[in-house]
N, C-alpha and C positions, 0 to 999 in steps of 0.2 A: 589618085597618084599626086595630086596638087599639094596636099598636106606636106609629102615627102619632098617634091620640088621647092615648096616653100622654105622647108628646113636646109637644104642644100643652099638656096640664095643667101642665106643668112650664116652659114656656117664661116667659123674662124680658125686660123691655124692655131694648133695647142700641142705642146710638147707630149702630153699625156694621153694614154689611151682611154677612149671614152665612147659612150653612146650618144649619137647625134640624132637619131630619129627612132621613136619607139611605138610603131604602129600597133604592136602587140598589147599595147595597153588599152586599147578600145576608144581613145581619146580623138580619134581621127578616122571617122565612119569612113569606108572603103579602102583604108590603109591597114586593116588589121593583120595582113600578112607580110607586112614589110618591117624591116629593120636595117638602120644605116650604123655603122661603127667605125671610127677610126681606130686603127692600130699603125699608129704613124712608122714609116711614111706611107701606109697602104689604107684606102677605104674598104670597106666589107659591105655590100649589099646582100641581106639574106631575104629571101622570099620563101613562104610556106605553101605557095602555089606557083606553078610554072608562069614564067611572064614571056609575053611576046616579043620578038625581035625589035618591033617598033618602040615597045615601052622601054627595053634595054637602052636602046639607042637614045631615048628621051632623058633619061637618067644619066647616061654618059655625057651627052650634050650640056646638061645642067652643071655637071661635076666640073667638066672641062672649062665651062664658062665661068664659074665661080673660083675655080682654082687659078685661073689665069689673073684674075682681079687681085686675090689675096697672097698669092705666092708667084709674081711673074717671074718667069724663066724656070721655074721648078717643073719637073715632070711630073704628070698625074699617073698614080699608081691606084688601080681599083679591080676588086675582085667580086664576082658574084657567085653565090651559092644558092641553089634551089634545095629546099626539104621538101619532099612530097611523096606520100604513101609509104612511108618508111625508108626512103633511100634520100641520097643527097647527091648532087653535081655541082663541081666546084669549076669555074672557070676564070682565068685571067683576062680581063677585059681591055686593060690598057697599061703600059709601064712595066714594072717589075716589081718582084717581091725579094728582099734581101735573103740570101742564103741562110745567113744567120740574124734572124729577125728578132729583134730585141726591142720591148717597148718599156715605157716609164710610167709610175703612179707614185706620187707623192715621194719623189726621190728614190724609190726602189726600181729595179730593173728586172723584167722577166722575159724570157724565151716565149715565143708564140710561134704558131704555125697556121696560116689562114688558107692554105692551099689544101689541106688534109683534114678530113675529120670534120665532125660536127662541133668538137670543142676544142677551142683554139689555144688553149694554154692559160688563160686568165679570165676568169668569168666578171665581166665588167660590172653585172648588177651587185655584186658583192663589195664594191669599193668602199661603201659606208662602214660594212662590216669590218673590214681590214682596219679603217680608220678608228672603229670602235677599239679592236684589239690593241693597235698603237697607244693610244690615251689610256686604255686600262692597264696595260703593262708598263707604261711610262710612269704612272702613280705607284706601281709595286716593283721596283727594280729588283732583278734576280728572280722573277716569278718563275715557276715551272709550269710547262703547258703542253698538254695533250692535244694533238691536231688529228682528229679522226677524219677518215675519207680525205686525206690530205692533198690528193690530186697532185698539183706540180708545187704544191707548198707554200703559196703565196701568203698565207696566214703565218706560217713559220718564219718567213723573211721579215714581215712586218712585226711581229713579236720580238725577233732577235735585234732588229734595227732599235726597237723602242726600250731593250735593256732586258730582255728575258735572260733568266740564269740557263735555261735549257729548254728544247722541245722537242718531243718525241712524235715523228710522223707516221702516220699508220695509213696505208692504202695497198688493195690487193694488185694493183697494176704496177708491176716492176718498171714498165716504161715510164709511166707518169713520174714515178718517185725519180728516175734518174734524170728526168728533166728538172724536178724539184732540187735535186742536188746541184744540178747546172746553176740554177736560180741563185743558191746558197753562195757559190764560188764567185757569179757574177756581182753580188752585193758584200763579199768579203766577211760573210756570216757563218763560216762553216762550222766555227767553233760552237759548242752548245747544241748542236742538232744531231739527232740520231733518226735513223729511218729504217722503217720495219715494213718491207713489201709483202705483206702477209693478208690474208683474209681475216677482219678484225674477230669474227665469230669463232675462228679457231685459234686465236692467239690471244686470249684474254689473260692467261697468265702472265705473258711478259709484260702485256699493258698493266695490269695491276701491280706487278713487282716494282714498276718504275714510279709508282705513286706514292702519296697521293700528289694531286696537282692543284695549283691555284687558278689554273685555267684550263677548261675543256672545250674544245670547239668541235662541233658536231655539224658537218656540213656534207650530208649523204646524197646521192642522186635520188629523185623521187621514185624513180621505177627503173632498175636495171635488172634484167633477168640474170638470175644466178649470182647475184652481188647484194642487191637491196630494194626492197619493196616496201616503202614508207609504210602503208597501211599495217603491215604485220611485223616489220622489223624494227620500226622505230621505238615500240614498246620495251623490246629487248634491250635497247639502249638506256632509255629511262631508269630502268630497274637498277641499272649498274652505277648510275651517276653519284649517288650518294656515297658510295665506296671508293670512288674515283677521285672525288673533290677533298680537299684539305679543308679544315675548318675556316669559314669565311672565303672559301674559294667560288668561283662562279663558272657558269656553264652557258655557251652561247650555242642556241639551236636553230639550226638553219632548214628551211623547207621552201622549195621552189616546186610546189605542185598546186595549180589553179584550182584543182577541183577539191583540195583539201583547204580549209580555212583555218584560221588562228585557234579556234575552239579545237580542233584536232590536236595541237599540241598541249595546250592549256589543260584541257579535261584530263588527257592521259598523263600529265605531270602532276596533276592534283591526286590522281588515283595511285599512280605507280612510284612517285618520288615525293610525297607529301612534305617531307621536311625541307625541301627546297622551295624557296618563296620567288614569285615572279618579280623582276626589277623593273624592267623596260621592254619595249619594241623598238629595236634599232630602225631609224627611218630609212628609207631606199634612196639612192640617188636621185635627184629631181628629174633626171633624163628618162628614168623608168616610171614615171608617172602611171597610174592605173584608174581606170573607172571604178575598181573595187579592192578596197584594202585586203579582202579576204582571199581575192584572186592572184594578188600580187606577192613577189618574194616574201616570206615572213622569217624574220630575224629576231629571236627572243633571248632576253637574258634571264637567267635565274642564279639564285645564290643559297649557299649551303650555310647553315647558323654558324655564328662565330664560336669559336673555342672559349671555354670557361676563363 
């Protein structure tokens, strides 16, 4: 646990949500089960095995000590979540969590909920993917965007803030889409956004009729029973990409499955969508450094041929 304590000792206040310690990356032996995130004004410690009371007390003492140094007079708020054997337990360890918890990233505001569920409303490891979308759309004002597996629509907010003309958000979770709509209102970018709370594989007609798109973002869960299983369902998406993309359009393909390397995406794209060419792999945030590039989050950019 010493590597985590060292990270706490060096933490500094920051307005944006971010990862502070990434034991899951395998760079800190003995800490592979630990992650520490900041969702200001709350710290979230996640462990993938149960922590003993004395371990939690040690972390709490370290956080309290450092917070007193860098934010004197401000209350420490922190939450512990244990994910183990398919279950999760979440506990408020100190302070409080805002009833309306809104965090920021690059000037955008997002609703989060750290006291329930394992997905908290904003995937911090995708920060560079959202920055890529911002930069890409800013260079193509008025671009049309299809945001598949939109979750709470962070990609859509980023695209519209950068000047997208319209974004179609698709996710089978009506609850996630509802939070996504709140995120658009929080940022004053309701105009141009549409929302389809449907199973993508049952609503291809609506999605296709809205195209073609200048950018298609594909950020599915790696394994979600009844929704998406990467090993069998990603291929179904890849086959559709050529017809969804406008000439010169781009696709951002995301995969967060440690057991599936970059070749899983590249080999299938070469077979199923050979007209699209590989452009680049978007770097992950430095805080998410990993011993293996294949094991880490994969974010790949592909492009369709330009028109005549």
